[in-house]
C-alpha positions as CSV (number, residue, x, y, z in Angstrom):
1,M,-6.6,-8.7,12.0
2,N,-9.2,-10.8,10.3
3,F,-9.6,-10.4,6.6
4,P,-12.7,-12.0,4.6
5,P,-11.8,-14.6,2.3
6,M,-13.1,-12.6,-0.9
7,R,-11.7,-13.5,-4.2
8,R,-12.7,-10.5,-5.8
9,R,-14.1,-6.9,-5.2
10,S,-14.9,-3.9,-7.1
11,F,-15.1,-0.5,-6.6
12,L,-17.1,2.2,-8.5
13,K,-15.6,5.8,-9.4
14,A,-16.3,8.2,-6.6
15,A,-19.4,10.3,-7.1
16,A,-17.6,13.5,-6.5
17,F,-15.5,14.3,-9.7
18,T,-12.4,16.3,-7.9
19,P,-10.0,18.6,-10.1
20,S,-7.2,15.7,-9.5
21,L,-9.7,12.9,-10.6
22,A,-10.3,15.0,-13.8
23,L,-6.5,15.5,-14.4
24,A,-5.7,11.7,-13.8
25,T,-8.4,10.9,-16.4
26,A,-7.3,13.3,-18.8
27,W,-3.9,11.8,-18.6
28,A,-5.2,8.2,-19.4
29,A,-7.3,9.6,-22.0
30,S,-4.2,11.4,-23.7
31,S,-2.3,7.9,-23.7
32,P,-2.2,5.5,-26.5
33,V,-4.1,3.4,-24.2
34,A,-7.2,4.7,-22.6
35,L,-7.7,2.9,-19.4
36,K,-11.3,1.8,-18.7
37,G,-10.3,0.0,-15.5
38,L,-7.5,-1.4,-13.2
39,Q,-7.0,-4.9,-12.4
40,L,-4.6,-6.0,-9.6
41,V,-3.9,-9.7,-10.1
42,V,-2.5,-11.4,-7.1
43,P,-0.6,-14.6,-7.4
44,T,-1.7,-15.8,-3.9
45,P,-5.0,-16.9,-2.1
46,A,-7.5,-14.5,-0.6
47,G,-6.4,-13.4,2.8
48,S,-2.6,-13.5,2.1
49,Q,-0.4,-10.6,2.5
50,P,-0.4,-9.4,-1.2
51,D,-4.3,-10.1,-1.3
52,V,-4.6,-7.8,1.8
53,I,-2.3,-4.9,0.6
54,A,-4.2,-5.1,-2.8
55,R,-7.6,-4.7,-1.3
56,W,-6.1,-1.6,0.7
57,I,-4.8,0.1,-2.4
58,I,-7.2,-0.5,-5.1
59,E,-9.9,1.8,-4.2
60,P,-7.5,5.0,-3.7
61,L,-5.5,4.0,-6.7
62,S,-8.4,3.4,-9.2
63,R,-9.8,6.5,-7.8
64,K,-6.7,8.4,-8.8
65,A,-7.0,6.9,-12.4
66,G,-10.4,7.7,-12.7
67,V,-11.7,4.3,-13.3
68,T,-13.2,1.3,-11.7
69,G,-10.9,-1.2,-10.0
70,V,-10.9,-5.0,-9.0
71,V,-8.3,-7.4,-7.2
72,L,-8.3,-10.9,-9.1
73,N,-6.7,-13.9,-7.0
74,M,-4.8,-16.2,-9.1
75,P,-2.8,-18.4,-7.0
76,G,-0.9,-21.5,-8.4
77,A,2.3,-22.3,-10.3
78,A,4.5,-20.1,-8.4
79,G,2.9,-17.1,-9.9
80,A,3.0,-18.0,-13.4
81,L,-0.9,-18.3,-13.7
82,A,-1.1,-14.8,-12.6
83,A,1.9,-13.4,-14.5
84,D,0.3,-15.0,-17.8
85,A,-3.3,-13.3,-17.0
86,V,-1.6,-10.0,-16.8
87,L,0.1,-10.4,-20.1
88,R,-2.9,-12.0,-22.0
89,G,-5.2,-9.2,-20.2
90,S,-6.9,-6.5,-22.2
91,L,-4.8,-3.3,-22.0
92,E,-7.9,-1.2,-21.5
93,S,-8.7,-3.0,-18.2
94,G,-5.5,-2.0,-16.7
95,P,-3.9,-5.3,-15.8
96,L,-1.3,-5.0,-13.1
97,L,0.7,-8.0,-11.2
98,L,1.0,-7.1,-7.5
99,G,3.8,-9.6,-6.5
100,G,7.6,-10.3,-6.1
101,V,10.3,-10.7,-8.5
102,D,9.8,-14.4,-8.1
103,H,6.3,-14.3,-9.6
104,V,7.9,-13.0,-12.7
105,A,11.5,-14.1,-13.0
106,Y,11.2,-17.5,-11.6
107,S,7.6,-18.6,-12.2
108,H,8.4,-20.6,-15.3
109,L,11.6,-22.3,-14.6
110,N,9.9,-25.6,-13.8
111,S,8.2,-25.7,-17.2
112,N,9.3,-25.9,-20.8
113,R,8.8,-22.0,-21.4
114,R,11.5,-19.4,-21.2
115,A,11.7,-17.3,-18.0
116,L,9.9,-14.1,-18.2
117,D,11.8,-10.9,-18.0
118,P,10.6,-8.1,-15.5
119,F,12.0,-5.6,-17.9
120,A,11.0,-6.8,-21.3
121,D,7.8,-8.6,-20.8
122,F,7.0,-6.2,-18.0
123,V,7.6,-2.8,-16.8
124,P,7.8,-2.3,-12.8
125,V,5.8,0.5,-12.0
126,A,5.9,0.8,-8.3
127,A,7.5,-0.7,-5.1
128,V,4.9,-1.6,-2.7
129,N,6.6,-2.7,0.4
130,R,9.7,-3.8,2.1
131,D,9.1,-6.7,4.4
132,T,10.8,-8.6,7.0
133,W,11.0,-12.6,7.2
134,A,10.4,-15.0,10.2
135,V,10.9,-18.6,10.9
136,A,7.7,-20.0,12.7
137,T,6.2,-23.1,14.0
138,A,2.8,-24.1,15.5
139,A,2.7,-23.5,19.3
140,T,1.5,-26.9,20.0
141,A,4.7,-28.3,18.1
142,A,7.0,-27.0,20.6
143,D,8.8,-29.4,22.8
144,T,10.8,-26.9,24.9
145,A,10.1,-24.1,27.1
146,T,12.0,-21.7,24.6
147,P,11.7,-23.0,21.0
148,S,14.4,-22.2,18.8
149,L,16.2,-23.1,15.6
150,Q,18.2,-25.6,17.7
151,S,15.2,-27.2,18.9
152,L,14.0,-27.5,15.2
153,V,17.5,-29.2,14.2
154,E,17.1,-31.7,17.1
155,R,13.3,-32.4,16.1
156,A,14.6,-33.1,12.4
157,R,16.9,-35.8,13.8
158,R,14.0,-37.5,15.2
159,E,11.3,-37.3,12.6
160,P,10.9,-36.1,8.8
161,L,9.8,-32.6,8.8
162,N,8.4,-30.5,5.9
163,Y,7.6,-27.0,5.1
164,P,5.1,-25.0,2.9
165,S,5.3,-22.3,0.4
166,T,3.5,-20.7,-2.6
167,G,5.1,-22.9,-5.1
168,E,8.2,-24.3,-6.5
169,G,11.0,-21.9,-7.0
170,S,9.0,-19.1,-4.9
171,T,10.9,-16.9,-2.5
172,A,9.6,-18.8,0.4
173,H,10.7,-22.2,-1.2
174,L,14.1,-20.5,-1.6
175,L,14.6,-19.1,1.8
176,S,13.3,-22.4,3.3
177,A,15.5,-24.5,1.4
178,R,18.8,-22.1,2.1
179,L,17.9,-22.3,5.7
180,C,17.6,-26.2,5.8
181,K,21.2,-26.2,4.0
182,T,22.7,-23.9,6.7
183,L,21.1,-25.8,9.5
184,G,22.3,-29.1,8.1
185,I,18.8,-30.7,8.1
186,E,16.5,-32.3,5.4
187,A,12.9,-31.5,5.0
188,Q,10.3,-31.9,2.5
189,H,9.0,-29.1,0.4
190,V,5.1,-28.7,0.3
191,P,4.1,-26.1,-2.5
192,Y,0.6,-24.8,-2.0
193,R,-2.1,-23.4,-4.1
194,D,-4.4,-22.7,-1.2
195,P,-3.5,-21.2,2.2
196,W,-1.1,-23.1,4.1
197,M,-1.6,-21.6,7.5
198,P,-4.3,-24.1,8.9
199,D,-2.1,-26.8,8.1
200,L,0.9,-25.1,9.9
201,I,-1.3,-24.2,12.9
202,A,-2.4,-28.0,13.1
203,G,0.9,-29.2,12.7
204,R,0.6,-31.1,9.2
205,V,3.4,-28.9,8.0
206,H,6.1,-28.3,10.5
207,F,7.7,-24.9,10.0
208,V,7.4,-22.2,7.6
209,V,9.6,-19.3,6.6
210,A,7.3,-16.4,5.7
211,P,7.0,-12.6,5.5
212,T,6.6,-11.4,9.1
213,P,3.3,-9.7,8.5
214,A,1.7,-13.2,7.1
215,V,2.4,-14.8,10.5
216,L,2.1,-11.8,12.9
217,P,-1.5,-12.4,13.6
218,Q,-1.1,-16.0,14.7
219,L,1.9,-15.0,16.7
220,R,0.1,-12.7,18.7
221,A,-2.8,-15.0,19.0
222,G,-0.3,-17.6,20.5
223,R,-0.9,-20.1,17.7
224,L,2.7,-19.7,16.6
225,R,6.0,-19.4,17.8
226,A,8.7,-17.5,16.2
227,L,12.2,-19.1,16.1
228,A,13.9,-16.4,14.6
229,T,13.9,-13.5,12.1
230,L,15.8,-13.2,8.9
231,T,16.9,-9.6,9.8
232,D,19.7,-7.6,11.2
233,Q,17.9,-6.4,13.9
234,R,15.4,-7.6,16.3
235,L,11.6,-7.3,15.5
236,P,9.1,-6.4,18.2
237,L,7.3,-9.9,18.0
238,P,5.9,-11.9,20.7
239,G,8.7,-14.3,22.3
240,E,11.4,-11.9,21.1
241,P,12.7,-14.0,18.7
242,P,16.5,-13.6,18.0
243,T,18.0,-12.5,14.5
244,I,19.5,-14.9,12.3
245,R,22.6,-12.4,12.6
246,E,22.6,-13.0,16.3
247,L,22.7,-16.9,15.6
248,G,25.6,-16.6,13.5
249,S,24.4,-16.8,10.1
250,P,24.6,-13.3,8.7
251,D,24.4,-14.6,5.2
252,Q,20.8,-15.7,5.7
253,V,19.5,-12.1,6.3
254,F,17.0,-11.2,3.7
255,Y,14.4,-8.3,3.0
256,G,11.7,-9.0,0.3
257,G,8.9,-6.8,-0.9
258,L,6.2,-6.8,-3.5
259,F,6.2,-4.6,-6.7
260,L,3.5,-3.5,-9.3
261,F,4.2,-4.9,-12.7
262,A,2.4,-3.7,-15.8
263,P,2.7,-5.6,-19.2
264,A,5.4,-4.1,-21.1
265,S,2.7,-3.0,-23.6
266,L,1.5,-0.5,-21.2
267,S,4.9,1.3,-20.4
268,S,3.7,4.5,-21.4
269,L,1.3,4.7,-18.4
270,A,4.2,3.7,-16.0
271,P,5.1,7.3,-14.9
272,R,1.4,7.9,-14.3
273,L,0.7,4.6,-12.8
274,N,3.8,5.3,-10.4
275,A,2.5,8.8,-9.3
276,W,-1.0,7.5,-8.7
277,F,0.3,4.7,-6.6
278,R,2.6,7.0,-4.2
279,E,-0.2,9.4,-3.8
280,S,-2.5,6.5,-2.8
281,V,-0.2,4.8,-0.4
282,G,0.9,8.2,1.0
283,T,-2.8,8.9,2.4
284,P,-3.0,8.8,6.3
285,D,-5.4,5.8,6.3
286,I,-3.2,3.7,4.2
287,V,-0.2,4.3,6.0
288,Q,-1.8,3.5,9.4
289,R,-3.0,0.0,7.8
290,Y,0.6,-0.6,6.9
291,R,1.8,0.3,10.4
292,D,-0.8,-1.6,12.0
293,A,0.2,-4.8,10.1
294,S,4.0,-4.2,10.8
295,I,4.3,-3.8,6.9
296,E,6.9,-1.0,5.7
297,P,5.8,1.2,2.6
298,T,8.1,2.1,0.0
299,L,7.3,5.3,-2.0
300,L,9.9,5.3,-4.5
301,D,9.7,6.8,-8.1
302,L,9.9,4.9,-11.3
303,A,13.5,5.2,-11.6
304,A,14.3,4.0,-8.1
305,T,11.7,1.2,-8.4
306,G,13.4,-0.2,-11.4
307,E,16.7,-0.1,-9.5
308,L,15.4,-1.8,-6.6
309,V,14.2,-4.7,-8.9
310,R,17.7,-5.1,-10.6
311,E,19.2,-5.4,-6.9
312,R,16.5,-7.9,-5.9
313,L,17.2,-10.1,-8.8
314,Q,21.0,-10.0,-8.3
315,T,20.5,-10.9,-4.7
316,V,18.0,-13.7,-5.4
317,D,19.9,-15.1,-8.4
318,A,22.9,-15.5,-6.3
319,M,21.0,-17.1,-3.4
320,R,19.2,-19.4,-6.0
321,L,22.8,-20.3,-7.4
322,A,24.2,-21.0,-3.9
323,T,21.2,-23.1,-3.0
324,F,19.9,-24.8,-5.8
325,G,22.9,-24.8,-8.0
326,K,21.3,-22.6,-10.8
327,S,19.7,-19.1,-10.9
328,R,17.7,-18.6,-14.0
């Protein structure tokens, strides 16, 4: 799939004022904060997986809320810029962060500011998806008939390697560093604010650990090769790459995903935002878009969403402690 590199897109209210829309508007009006809009702030560039998902859901979500909706891309600083923008935003504009736990809990670890808290500074209002991760390299970089993690290790012994991520301390950085440690190789981390895909395809960065949907179009086009997946079971990907469990490293298995975080000052709207999101993502059109991109939707209620964030934090904290020698 090809997605246009838009930085923002607005959607007007539906012309027909349906009963469900009237109810949603009445809910918002009865809240201490009367929403006049919804802003999905994405901590990654236009065309990235979070951005694409945001543009799928903004129109139905804003329609449910009875307001206008907009997607804002604010990449950089491992999510800190986007998280800060949501916390500083006007409450009436409905600022929501669409990102992972790393964009909140770990985004300020390399600055002099305290770490943000997903349950104190924010409130998790919806679980957006569950994703799988893959290790990929440029097809032109393959020097064997069947590229593999072992061939990557052998290459690292011959030349310096590097890998991209969306920022220092991001999940991609963590998973890549953890993989290098397990493989016994050294590679330079290169944080990106702009899309890293062109440099990966051109061989200017040598491998990536990324959500499978982020690399799937290029795998299908033959521009990338998947070396392994960080999963328990094989995924239907070109080349049928093995799982990290098959390769003898079950501790490398990882499942991530995105969430919608509202600023804590909008906590009174959390139940309604959760309901609107689940109704929006549950439509046949959005479900099909998820499936076409090999993305697994998650339709959790508010309590289950919060529990999943807690579990994800515990998992990532343990990984960071083992890999970087510190958690938060």
